C-alpha positions as CSV (number, residue, x, y, z in Angstrom):
1,M,163.0,127.2,4.1
2,A,165.6,128.9,6.2
3,A,166.0,132.5,5.2
4,D,169.8,132.2,5.1
5,H,170.0,129.1,2.9
6,V,170.7,129.7,-0.8
7,P,170.9,126.6,-2.9
8,Y,173.5,126.1,-5.6
9,V,170.8,126.3,-8.3
10,P,168.4,129.2,-7.2
11,A,164.7,128.4,-7.0
12,S,164.1,130.9,-9.8
13,R,166.2,128.9,-12.3
14,I,164.5,126.0,-14.1
15,L,166.6,123.1,-15.3
16,P,165.5,119.8,-16.7
17,E,165.6,117.2,-13.9
18,I,163.5,114.2,-15.1
19,T,164.7,113.2,-18.6
20,P,164.4,109.9,-20.6
21,K,168.1,109.2,-20.5
22,G,168.1,110.0,-16.8
23,I,165.3,107.5,-16.1
24,A,167.0,104.8,-18.2
25,L,170.4,105.3,-16.5
26,A,168.8,105.4,-13.1
27,V,167.0,102.1,-13.6
28,I,170.2,100.4,-14.8
29,L,172.4,101.7,-12.1
30,A,169.8,101.0,-9.4
31,M,169.6,97.4,-10.5
32,V,173.4,97.0,-10.5
33,L,174.0,98.6,-7.1
34,T,171.0,97.0,-5.5
35,A,172.4,93.6,-6.5
36,A,175.7,94.6,-5.0
37,N,174.1,95.7,-1.7
38,V,172.1,92.5,-1.5
39,Y,175.3,90.5,-1.6
40,L,177.1,92.8,0.9
41,G,174.1,92.7,3.3
42,L,173.9,88.9,3.3
43,Y,177.6,88.6,3.5
44,V,178.3,90.8,6.5
45,G,174.9,92.1,7.8
46,M,175.8,95.7,7.0
47,T,175.0,97.8,3.9
48,V,176.4,101.2,2.9
49,S,174.9,104.2,1.2
50,A,175.3,104.3,-2.6
51,S,174.5,108.0,-3.0
52,I,178.1,109.1,-3.6
53,P,179.1,106.2,-5.9
54,A,175.8,106.7,-7.8
55,A,176.5,110.4,-8.2
56,V,180.0,109.8,-9.5
57,L,179.0,107.0,-11.9
58,S,175.9,108.8,-13.2
59,M,178.0,112.0,-13.7
60,G,180.5,110.1,-15.8
61,M,177.9,108.4,-17.9
62,L,175.7,111.5,-18.4
63,R,178.8,113.4,-19.6
64,A,179.7,110.5,-22.0
65,I,176.2,110.6,-23.4
66,A,176.3,114.4,-23.8
67,A,179.7,114.1,-25.6
68,L,178.5,111.3,-28.0
69,L,175.0,112.6,-28.8
70,P,173.9,116.0,-30.0
71,R,171.5,118.1,-28.0
72,Q,171.9,115.8,-24.9
73,E,173.4,118.3,-22.5
74,T,173.3,117.4,-18.8
75,N,173.2,119.4,-15.6
76,I,173.6,119.0,-11.9
77,L,169.9,118.6,-11.1
78,E,169.6,115.8,-13.7
79,N,172.6,114.1,-12.1
80,N,171.1,114.5,-8.7
81,W,167.8,113.0,-9.9
82,V,169.6,109.9,-11.1
83,Q,171.6,109.4,-7.9
84,T,168.5,109.9,-5.9
85,A,166.7,107.1,-7.8
86,V,169.8,104.8,-7.6
87,S,170.3,105.2,-3.9
88,A,166.7,104.6,-3.2
89,G,166.9,101.2,-5.0
90,E,170.0,100.0,-3.2
91,S,168.8,101.1,0.3
92,L,165.7,98.9,-0.3
93,A,168.1,95.9,-0.3
94,A,168.6,96.2,3.5
95,G,164.9,96.1,4.2
96,V,164.5,92.9,2.3
97,I,167.6,90.9,3.1
98,F,167.4,91.6,6.9
99,T,164.0,89.9,7.0
100,L,162.7,87.8,4.1
101,P,165.6,85.3,4.1
102,A,164.4,84.3,7.6
103,L,161.6,82.4,5.8
104,V,164.3,80.3,4.1
105,V,166.1,79.8,7.4
106,L,162.9,78.6,9.0
107,G,162.2,76.2,6.1
108,T,159.0,78.0,5.1
109,W,160.3,78.9,1.7
110,D,162.7,76.8,-0.4
111,D,163.6,79.8,-2.6
112,F,162.5,83.4,-3.2
113,A,159.4,83.4,-5.4
114,F,159.4,86.6,-7.5
115,F,155.9,87.9,-6.8
116,P,155.9,88.0,-3.0
117,V,159.4,89.4,-2.7
118,F,158.7,92.0,-5.4
119,V,155.4,93.1,-3.8
120,T,156.9,93.3,-0.3
121,A,159.9,95.3,-1.5
122,A,157.8,97.6,-3.8
123,V,155.0,98.3,-1.3
124,G,157.3,98.6,1.8
125,G,159.7,100.9,-0.1
126,T,156.8,103.0,-1.4
127,I,155.5,103.4,2.2
128,G,159.0,104.5,3.3
129,V,159.1,107.2,0.6
130,L,155.7,108.5,1.5
131,F,156.4,108.5,5.2
132,S,159.7,110.4,4.6
133,I,157.9,113.2,2.7
134,S,156.4,114.8,5.9
135,L,159.8,114.4,7.6
136,R,161.7,116.5,5.1
137,R,160.6,119.9,6.4
138,I,161.0,118.8,10.1
139,F,164.5,117.3,9.9
140,I,166.1,119.2,7.0
141,I,164.5,122.7,7.1
142,Q,163.4,123.1,10.8
143,E,165.8,120.9,12.8
144,R,168.6,121.3,10.2
145,L,170.2,118.0,10.9
146,P,173.6,117.6,9.3
147,Y,173.0,114.5,7.1
148,P,176.8,114.0,6.5
149,E,176.4,111.7,3.5
150,G,173.9,114.1,1.9
151,V,176.3,117.0,2.3
152,A,179.2,115.0,0.9
153,C,177.1,113.9,-2.1
154,A,176.2,117.5,-2.8
155,E,179.9,118.5,-2.7
156,V,180.7,115.8,-5.2
157,L,177.9,117.0,-7.5
158,V,179.0,120.6,-7.3
159,A,182.7,119.7,-7.8
160,G,181.6,117.7,-10.9
161,E,179.6,120.6,-12.2
162,K,182.6,122.9,-11.9
163,G,184.8,120.5,-13.8
164,G,186.4,118.4,-11.1
165,T,187.0,114.7,-11.8
166,Q,185.9,112.1,-9.3
167,V,185.6,109.0,-11.4
168,M,189.1,107.5,-11.1
169,P,189.1,106.4,-7.4
170,I,185.8,104.6,-7.7
171,I,186.7,102.9,-11.0
172,A,190.0,101.7,-9.4
173,G,188.1,100.4,-6.4
174,I,185.6,98.5,-8.5
175,A,188.4,96.9,-10.5
176,F,190.5,96.0,-7.4
177,G,187.5,94.6,-5.5
178,A,186.4,92.5,-8.5
179,I,189.9,91.1,-9.1
180,Y,190.4,90.3,-5.5
181,K,187.0,88.5,-5.2
182,I,187.6,86.3,-8.3
183,G,191.1,85.5,-7.2
184,A,190.3,84.5,-3.6
185,A,189.5,80.9,-2.7
186,L,185.7,80.2,-2.8
187,E,184.5,76.6,-2.5
188,I,180.9,75.2,-2.5
189,V,179.6,71.6,-2.3
190,V,177.5,70.6,-5.3
191,D,175.9,67.1,-5.1
192,G,178.4,66.0,-2.5
193,V,181.4,67.2,-4.5
194,L,183.6,70.2,-3.5
195,R,183.7,72.7,-6.3
196,K,186.1,75.7,-6.7
197,V,184.0,78.6,-7.9
198,S,186.7,81.3,-8.1
199,L,190.3,81.1,-9.4
200,G,191.4,80.2,-5.9
201,L,194.8,81.9,-6.1
202,W,195.0,82.8,-2.4
203,R,193.1,82.2,0.9
204,N,191.2,85.1,2.3
205,S,190.4,83.9,5.8
206,W,191.8,82.2,8.9
207,H,189.8,81.3,12.0
208,D,189.5,78.7,14.7
209,H,188.1,77.9,18.1
210,F,190.5,77.6,21.0
211,T,190.4,76.4,24.6
212,L,192.8,77.1,27.5
213,Q,194.7,74.0,26.4
214,G,195.0,74.9,22.7
215,R,193.0,74.5,19.5
216,L,189.6,72.9,20.0
217,P,189.5,69.4,18.4
218,E,187.2,68.9,15.4
219,F,185.9,65.5,16.7
220,G,184.8,64.1,20.1
221,T,182.2,64.6,22.7
222,I,181.7,67.4,25.2
223,T,181.0,66.0,28.7
224,Q,181.5,69.2,30.8
225,S,181.8,73.0,30.3
226,R,184.9,74.0,28.4
227,T,186.2,77.6,28.2
228,T,186.2,78.3,24.5
229,F,187.5,81.3,22.5
230,F,187.1,82.2,18.9
231,F,189.6,84.2,16.8
232,G,190.6,84.8,13.2
233,I,190.3,87.4,10.4
234,E,188.4,87.7,7.1
235,L,190.6,89.3,4.5
236,S,187.8,91.1,2.7
237,P,188.6,94.5,1.0
238,A,184.8,95.2,1.2
239,L,184.8,94.9,5.0
240,L,188.0,97.1,5.2
241,A,186.1,99.6,3.0
242,V,183.1,99.6,5.3
243,G,185.4,100.4,8.2
244,Y,187.0,103.3,6.2
245,I,183.6,104.7,5.3
246,V,182.0,104.5,8.8
247,G,185.2,105.8,10.4
248,P,187.4,105.0,13.4
249,L,184.7,105.6,16.1
250,I,182.0,103.3,14.7
251,G,184.7,100.8,13.6
252,S,186.1,100.7,17.1
253,F,182.7,100.1,18.6
254,V,182.0,97.3,16.2
255,F,185.4,95.7,17.1
256,L,184.6,96.2,20.8
257,G,181.5,94.2,20.3
258,G,183.4,91.5,18.4
259,F,186.0,91.4,21.2
260,L,183.3,91.1,23.9
261,G,181.5,88.4,21.9
262,A,184.5,86.2,21.0
263,L,186.9,86.7,23.8
264,V,184.7,87.6,26.8
265,I,181.1,86.4,26.5
266,L,181.9,83.2,24.6
267,P,184.6,81.9,27.1
268,L,182.5,83.0,30.1
269,T,179.3,81.3,28.9
270,S,181.1,78.2,27.6
271,G,183.3,77.9,30.7
272,L,180.7,78.7,33.4
273,L,177.5,77.2,32.1
274,L,176.9,73.5,31.5
275,P,176.1,72.4,27.9
276,P,173.6,69.6,27.2
277,E,175.0,66.2,28.0
278,G,176.6,64.0,25.3
279,M,177.0,66.8,22.8
280,S,179.5,66.4,19.9
281,I,182.1,69.1,19.5
282,G,180.5,70.3,16.3
283,D,177.1,70.7,18.0
284,F,178.9,72.3,21.0
285,V,180.4,75.0,18.8
286,G,177.0,75.7,17.2
287,F,175.4,75.8,20.7
288,I,177.8,78.3,22.2
289,E,177.9,80.4,19.1
290,M,174.1,80.7,19.1
291,R,174.2,81.7,22.8
292,R,176.7,84.4,21.9
293,R,174.5,85.7,19.2
294,M,171.5,85.8,21.6
295,V,173.5,88.0,23.9
296,G,173.9,90.3,21.0
297,V,170.1,90.2,20.5
298,G,169.6,91.4,24.0
299,T,172.0,94.3,23.5
300,M,170.3,95.2,20.2
301,L,166.9,95.1,21.9
302,V,167.8,97.6,24.6
303,G,169.8,99.7,22.1
304,G,166.8,100.0,19.8
305,L,164.4,100.9,22.7
306,Y,167.0,103.5,23.9
307,T,167.1,105.0,20.4
308,L,163.3,105.3,20.6
309,V,163.5,107.2,23.8
310,L,166.2,109.6,22.4
311,M,164.1,110.3,19.3
312,R,160.7,110.8,21.0
313,G,160.5,114.6,20.5
314,P,161.1,114.7,16.7
315,V,159.1,111.6,16.1
316,I,156.0,113.0,17.9
317,K,156.4,116.2,16.1
318,G,156.6,114.4,12.7
319,I,153.4,112.3,13.5
320,R,151.5,115.4,14.5
321,D,152.6,117.3,11.3
322,M,151.6,114.4,9.1
323,L,148.1,114.0,10.7
324,E,147.4,117.8,10.4
325,K,148.2,117.8,6.7
326,A,146.5,114.6,5.7
327,N,143.0,115.9,5.3
328,V,143.8,119.6,4.7
329,S,144.3,121.1,1.2
330,E,147.6,122.9,1.4
331,D,148.0,126.3,-0.2
332,R,151.1,125.7,-2.3
333,S,151.0,129.0,-4.3
334,G,153.4,130.8,-2.0
335,L,156.0,128.0,-2.0
336,S,159.2,128.2,-4.0
337,R,160.2,125.5,-6.5
338,T,162.8,124.2,-4.0
339,D,160.2,123.7,-1.3
340,L,157.5,121.8,-3.2
341,D,156.8,118.2,-1.9
342,L,154.3,115.9,-3.4
343,D,150.7,117.0,-2.5
344,P,149.9,115.9,1.0
345,Q,146.5,114.6,0.0
346,V,148.0,112.5,-2.8
347,V,150.5,111.2,-0.3
348,S,147.8,110.2,2.2
349,R,145.6,108.5,-0.4
350,L,148.5,106.6,-1.9
351,S,149.5,105.5,1.6
352,L,146.0,104.1,2.2
353,A,146.1,102.4,-1.2
354,M,149.2,100.4,0.0
355,A,147.0,98.9,2.8
356,L,145.4,96.3,0.5
357,P,148.5,94.7,-1.0
358,M,150.1,94.7,2.5
359,A,147.2,92.8,4.0
360,L,146.9,90.5,1.1
361,M,150.6,89.6,1.2
362,V,150.6,88.8,5.0
363,W,147.4,86.8,4.4
364,W,149.0,84.9,1.5
365,V,152.2,84.0,3.2
366,S,150.5,83.0,6.5
367,G,147.1,81.8,5.3
368,L,145.4,83.7,8.2
369,I,143.1,86.8,7.8
370,L,143.0,88.2,11.4
371,P,146.8,88.5,11.7
372,A,146.8,90.2,8.3
373,L,144.4,92.9,9.5
374,L,146.4,93.4,12.7
375,A,149.5,93.6,10.6
376,L,148.1,96.8,9.0
377,L,147.8,98.5,12.3
378,I,151.4,97.5,13.3
379,I,152.8,98.5,9.9
380,F,151.2,101.9,9.7
381,S,152.0,102.8,13.3
382,A,155.4,101.2,13.8
383,G,156.3,101.9,10.2
384,Y,156.0,105.7,10.5
385,L,157.6,105.6,13.9
386,F,160.6,103.8,12.7
387,A,160.8,105.7,9.5
388,A,161.1,108.8,11.6
389,I,163.8,107.2,13.8
390,A,165.7,106.0,10.8
391,G,165.5,109.5,9.3
392,Y,166.7,111.1,12.4
393,M,169.6,108.7,13.0
394,A,170.7,109.1,9.3
395,G,170.7,112.8,9.9
396,L,173.1,112.4,12.8
397,L,175.2,109.4,11.8
398,G,174.7,108.9,8.1
399,S,172.7,106.1,6.3
400,S,175.6,103.6,6.5
401,N,175.6,103.8,10.3
402,N,171.8,103.7,10.7
403,P,170.8,100.9,13.1
404,I,167.7,99.8,11.1
405,S,168.1,96.2,12.1
406,G,167.8,97.3,15.8
407,V,164.4,98.9,15.4
408,T,163.3,95.9,13.2
409,I,164.1,93.6,16.2
410,I,161.7,95.6,18.3
411,V,159.0,95.2,15.7
412,V,159.6,91.4,15.6
413,I,159.5,91.1,19.4
414,F,156.4,93.2,19.7
415,T,154.6,91.5,16.8
416,A,155.6,88.0,17.9
417,S,154.4,88.7,21.5
418,L,151.0,90.1,20.2
419,F,150.6,87.1,17.9
420,T,151.5,84.7,20.7
421,L,148.5,86.1,22.7
422,L,146.4,85.9,19.5
423,N,147.4,82.3,19.0
424,W,146.2,81.2,22.5
425,L,143.1,83.3,22.6
426,V,141.8,82.7,19.1
427,Y,143.6,79.6,17.7
428,D,144.1,77.5,20.8
429,G,147.8,77.5,20.2
430,A,147.4,75.6,16.9
431,R,148.7,78.3,14.5
432,T,152.3,78.8,15.7
433,Q,154.1,78.3,12.4
434,E,151.7,80.4,10.4
435,L,152.0,83.3,12.9
436,V,155.8,83.1,12.8
437,V,155.6,83.6,9.0
438,A,153.2,86.5,9.5
439,T,155.6,88.1,12.0
440,I,158.4,88.1,9.4
441,G,156.0,89.5,6.8
442,V,155.2,92.5,9.1
443,A,158.9,93.0,9.9
444,A,159.7,93.0,6.2
445,F,157.3,95.9,5.4
446,V,158.5,97.9,8.4
447,C,162.2,97.3,7.7
448,C,161.8,98.3,4.0
449,A,160.0,101.5,5.1
450,G,162.7,102.4,7.7
451,A,165.6,101.6,5.3
452,I,164.2,103.8,2.6
453,S,163.3,106.7,4.8
454,G,166.8,107.2,6.2
455,D,168.4,107.1,2.8
456,N,165.8,109.3,1.1
457,L,166.2,112.0,3.6
458,Q,170.0,112.0,2.9
459,D,169.1,112.5,-0.8
460,L,166.6,115.3,0.0
461,K,169.4,117.0,2.0
462,T,171.6,116.8,-1.1
463,G,168.7,118.3,-3.2
464,N,168.2,121.0,-0.6
465,I,171.9,122.1,-1.1
466,V,172.1,121.8,-4.9
467,G,168.6,123.3,-5.5
468,A,166.6,120.3,-6.6
469,T,162.8,120.2,-6.7
470,P,161.7,117.9,-3.8
471,W,158.6,116.5,-5.5
472,R,160.7,115.5,-8.5
473,Q,163.2,113.8,-6.1
474,Q,160.4,111.9,-4.5
475,I,159.3,110.7,-7.9
476,A,162.9,109.5,-8.4
477,Q,162.8,107.6,-5.1
478,L,159.6,105.8,-6.3
479,V,161.3,104.9,-9.6
480,G,164.4,103.6,-7.7
481,V,162.2,101.5,-5.4
482,L,160.5,99.8,-8.3
483,A,163.8,99.2,-10.1
484,G,165.3,97.7,-6.9
485,A,162.2,95.6,-6.2
486,L,162.5,94.0,-9.7
487,V,166.1,92.8,-9.3
488,I,166.1,91.8,-5.6
489,P,164.2,88.5,-5.9
490,L,166.4,87.5,-8.9
491,V,169.6,88.2,-7.1
492,L,168.5,86.4,-3.9
493,N,167.6,83.3,-5.8
494,L,171.0,83.4,-7.6
495,L,172.9,83.8,-4.4
496,I,171.2,81.1,-2.3
497,S,171.5,78.6,-5.2
498,T,175.3,79.0,-5.0
499,Y,176.2,80.2,-1.4
500,E,175.0,78.6,1.8
501,L,173.1,80.9,4.2
502,G,174.8,81.0,7.6
503,K,178.2,79.9,6.1
504,D,179.2,81.6,2.9
505,L,176.6,84.3,3.5
506,A,176.3,85.1,7.3
507,A,172.9,86.8,6.9
508,P,173.0,87.6,10.6
509,Q,169.8,89.6,10.7
510,A,167.8,86.9,8.9
511,F,168.9,84.2,11.4
512,L,168.2,86.7,14.2
513,M,164.7,87.5,13.0
514,A,164.0,83.8,12.5
515,A,165.3,83.0,16.0
516,L,163.3,85.8,17.6
517,A,160.0,85.1,15.9
518,S,160.1,81.3,16.3
519,G,161.6,81.5,19.8
520,I,158.8,83.8,21.2
521,L,155.9,82.0,19.5
522,E,157.2,78.5,20.2
523,G,158.4,79.4,23.7
524,T,162.0,78.3,23.1
525,M,163.6,81.7,23.4
526,D,167.0,81.7,25.2
527,W,165.8,84.5,27.6
528,A,168.8,84.0,29.9
529,M,171.2,85.1,27.2
530,V,168.9,87.9,26.1
531,L,168.8,89.2,29.6
532,L,172.6,89.0,29.8
533,G,172.9,91.1,26.6
534,S,170.3,93.5,27.9
535,G,172.4,94.0,31.1
536,I,175.5,94.7,29.0
537,A,173.5,97.3,27.0
538,F,172.6,99.1,30.2
539,C,176.3,99.2,31.2
540,L,177.0,100.8,27.8
541,I,174.2,103.3,28.3
542,A,175.6,104.1,31.8
543,L,178.8,105.2,30.1
544,R,176.8,107.7,28.0
545,H,175.3,109.4,31.1
546,H,178.3,109.8,33.4
547,R,177.9,112.8,35.7
548,E,174.2,113.3,34.7
549,E,171.6,113.2,37.4
550,W,167.9,112.6,37.7
551,N,166.2,114.0,40.8
552,G,169.6,114.2,42.5
553,V,170.5,110.5,41.7
554,P,173.4,109.9,39.3
555,L,172.0,108.4,36.1
556,H,174.8,106.0,35.6
557,L,174.1,104.4,39.0
558,L,170.5,103.9,38.0
559,F,171.4,102.3,34.7
560,L,174.0,100.0,36.4
561,T,171.4,99.0,39.0
562,V,169.0,98.0,36.1
563,A,171.9,96.1,34.5
564,Y,172.7,94.2,37.7
565,T,169.0,93.4,38.2
566,L,168.9,91.9,34.6
567,F,172.0,89.8,35.3
568,L,170.3,88.4,38.4
569,V,167.0,87.6,36.6
570,G,169.0,86.0,33.8
571,G,170.7,83.8,36.4
572,L,167.4,82.8,37.9
573,V,166.0,81.9,34.4
574,E,169.1,79.9,33.6
575,G,169.3,78.2,37.0
576,A,172.8,79.4,37.4
577,L,172.6,82.4,39.7
578,P,176.2,82.4,41.0
579,E,177.6,82.3,37.5
580,F,175.5,85.2,36.3
581,V,176.3,87.2,39.5
582,F,180.0,86.7,38.6
583,M,179.6,87.7,35.0
584,G,177.4,90.7,35.9
585,S,179.9,91.8,38.5
586,L,182.6,91.7,35.9
587,F,180.7,94.0,33.4
588,V,179.6,96.4,36.1
589,A,183.1,96.6,37.6
590,A,184.6,97.2,34.2
591,T,182.1,100.0,33.5
592,L,182.9,101.7,36.8
593,A,186.6,101.3,36.3
594,W,186.3,103.1,32.9
595,M,184.3,105.9,34.4
596,F,186.9,106.3,37.3
597,E,189.8,106.4,34.8
598,R,188.3,108.1,31.7
599,G,184.9,109.5,32.6
600,G,181.9,109.0,30.2
601,L,181.9,107.8,26.7
602,E,179.5,108.6,23.8
603,I,179.3,104.9,22.7
604,S,177.0,103.6,20.1
605,V,175.1,100.7,21.7
606,M,173.9,99.4,18.3
607,A,177.4,99.4,16.8
608,V,178.6,97.3,19.8
609,A,175.6,95.0,19.5
610,V,176.3,94.4,15.8
611,G,179.9,93.5,16.6
612,M,178.7,91.1,19.4
613,Y,176.4,89.4,16.9
614,L,178.8,89.1,14.0
615,P,181.9,86.8,14.1
616,I,185.0,88.7,15.2
617,I,186.7,87.7,11.9
618,M,184.4,90.3,10.3
619,S,184.8,93.0,13.0
620,I,188.6,93.1,12.7
621,P,188.8,94.2,9.0
622,I,186.1,96.9,9.8
623,F,188.2,98.1,12.7
624,L,191.3,98.1,10.6
625,G,189.5,100.2,7.9
626,G,188.5,102.7,10.6
627,M,192.1,102.8,11.9
628,I,193.5,103.6,8.4
629,R,191.1,106.5,8.2
630,L,192.3,107.7,11.7
631,V,196.0,107.6,10.5
632,V,195.0,109.6,7.4
633,D,193.1,112.1,9.7
634,R,196.3,112.6,11.7
635,R,198.5,112.8,8.7
636,L,196.3,115.6,7.3
637,G,195.8,117.3,10.7
638,L,192.0,116.9,10.6
639,G,191.7,116.4,14.4
640,D,190.0,119.7,15.1
641,V,188.0,120.4,11.9
642,S,184.3,119.9,11.5
643,E,182.8,116.6,10.5
644,A,181.7,118.0,7.1
645,E,185.3,119.2,6.4
646,R,186.7,115.8,7.4
647,D,184.3,114.0,5.2
648,K,185.2,116.3,2.3
649,A,188.9,115.6,2.8
650,H,188.3,111.9,2.7
651,G,186.2,112.1,-0.5
652,P,188.6,110.3,-2.8
653,G,189.4,107.6,-0.3
654,V,185.7,107.0,0.4
655,L,185.0,106.8,-3.4
656,F,187.8,104.1,-3.7
657,A,186.3,102.3,-0.7
658,S,182.8,102.4,-2.2
659,G,184.4,101.0,-5.4
660,L,185.9,98.1,-3.4
661,I,182.5,97.3,-2.0
662,A,180.8,97.5,-5.3
663,G,183.5,95.5,-7.1
664,E,183.6,92.7,-4.6
665,A,179.9,92.5,-4.4
666,I,179.3,92.6,-8.1
667,M,181.9,89.9,-8.7
668,G,180.3,87.8,-5.9
669,V,177.0,87.9,-7.8
670,L,178.8,87.0,-11.1
671,L,180.5,84.1,-9.5
672,A,177.1,82.9,-8.3
673,F,175.9,83.1,-11.8
674,F,178.9,81.0,-13.0
675,A,178.3,78.4,-10.4
676,V,174.6,78.1,-11.3
677,S,175.7,77.7,-14.9
678,G,178.2,74.9,-14.0
679,I,181.3,77.1,-14.6
680,Y,184.0,76.5,-12.1
681,L,187.3,78.5,-12.3
682,G,189.5,76.9,-9.7
683,L,193.2,76.7,-10.5
684,L,195.0,75.9,-7.2
685,N,194.2,73.1,-4.7
686,N,196.1,74.6,-1.8
687,P,196.2,78.4,-2.1
688,L,198.4,80.4,0.4
689,F,197.2,82.9,2.9
690,F,200.1,85.4,2.5
691,P,199.2,86.7,-1.0
692,G,195.7,87.5,0.2
693,L,197.1,89.3,3.2
694,M,199.4,91.4,1.0
695,L,196.6,92.4,-1.3
696,F,194.3,93.1,1.6
697,A,197.0,95.5,3.0
698,F,197.4,97.1,-0.4
699,A,193.7,97.8,-0.5
700,G,193.9,99.7,2.8
701,F,197.0,101.6,1.7
702,S,195.3,102.6,-1.5
703,A,192.3,104.1,0.3
704,G,194.6,106.2,2.4
705,W,196.7,107.1,-0.7
706,F,193.7,108.4,-2.7
707,T,192.8,110.7,0.2
708,L,196.3,112.0,0.6
709,R,196.7,112.5,-3.1
710,G,193.4,114.4,-3.2
711,A,194.6,116.7,-0.4
712,E,197.8,117.4,-2.3
713,D,195.8,118.3,-5.4
714,D,193.6,120.7,-3.4
715,V,196.7,122.4,-2.1
716,M,198.2,122.8,-5.6
717,E,194.9,124.2,-6.9
718,A,194.8,126.7,-4.0
719,E,198.3,127.8,-4.8
720,L,197.5,128.3,-8.5
721,V,194.4,130.4,-7.6
722,D,196.5,132.6,-5.3
């Protein structure tokens, strides 16, 4: 441990961390917030960290228990243990929902059987916890990465320990989010009949496709290319809250991706490239939208590989450290309480024990033994690699901004390519569908490991600040994984029995994984669009390396040359070289124009790629949430302060935003339960858009108001102290 670091609770002081009431509370909260994150992830393709909401909720509940029951005092380390377990459970949701729903999309599964989903989540999550243990000392103690959400969570815990109240914003957010969700129009088709699930007091979305002549007709046949745009907005407080949490920079990058996808790439590809002949307008819309998403796939692919290159140093260091300790008995006698991890030999043996259920699961879902054995090599090698990347990225950007889906895409492409070779060499091309399923199984384990790793390191950073015992936190993470794994298959089945994947629930990563795995193994991949997206990614990377050189050659020119080459190859693959030259020239020229006017830009390739893949109706509220946070920043004069100070100032607003997400998501799950039970709440047949717009605006105003009010309270406290 760094010599100058003194935790809030000194290593010499022993406080109870693992308690019966803490375990019970952790399991309950983990299940509730995991269910909420399952809904949010399927709805928008993004999840957010629950560490701070979990810390606040557990703080309030532990205090209530202590007030009601004698001899049930609580302390900051018990509170931290509970939030660690809860956040581990909810982060597991991302690993599952980004991958396993692909099996429903592909038609392999009709629903989510409890056992395979539970085993995949529990084993993948356990591997993620074990992988992250060796990374704690590297990233938190040696590299001293900031882990912004971990620091913010520690500040919430310390403030609560000193008597500060943090519960009001999150309770208000949960109530508002739940009320908005039950009031907004939500319709499903049951046995051919349109049913109104929610109260339906207002509409919460508007969107349409347009051509240069006006709105695209609903019916008819497409006989030639037609320049088509897409625009609209989803009035979701949860999406607004996501934007407020990730901030103006990431929100702007997501919006840039949405703008490029809906208003640049979609009209260019639909207007310049010929669609299949005799296509109905409905099929045409589906065709051009799928091509737009595949451009986003190409951008994600390059963005994920670029992340690997950036992280190579810490990743190699982490692998070396883990291998050195795996077979050596560590002398732990000289370590303080706050530096004790789970024993390395126990970790390595438990990791090896996970091999059997992983191999059996891939064998069970695919029916093939050889791919199951190869899957172990991929999971253990790629799993640790991506756990390290996820941990490093979480340390820089926070868990909510961690591009875990990007690295999972790389796993899917690599695994599908390897299994394609295996299919032809061993199975004579006769096992394509089974190998598609095996590919998704491998990706699920790796994605769970990566999702857990990034979030766990945030919690270990919190523990490092408040003075928790690392091995006890790691036990909490395993408890949270098991609690989350128990509830995930139940919630998934509840949601898909009510909402339609791809419509009510966008599930972008699931459709993406299905398209990648089947496209590569079946030879139907839309490589032209992937190459177009890859070229765009290199244009974005060029912006990050303006004025840098390699052997005397400007790096941005090298990246732009690669981009233009990819555009040319895409044109050859599509059989439309002039059109691709035109599109590529536009993107390269726009990049050079930005550099000439503004210089470089530290742009997040993965954030732009996510925006390109999602519909712009979801990018806009995320962007608006980020802009509200920017306005508050300027109102409080936070432009020149550190990131940690800025996050601290936004604490009340972030808590309200977290409540919005939790409230809307929990009500979404409850509405699904009502629909399954045959309970339909609809009141109005033709709800108006305006009331939803007003409530949406009020949600944004409230997030800013809570932050500004919190700042005023801090000033008043400081004046009283003086």
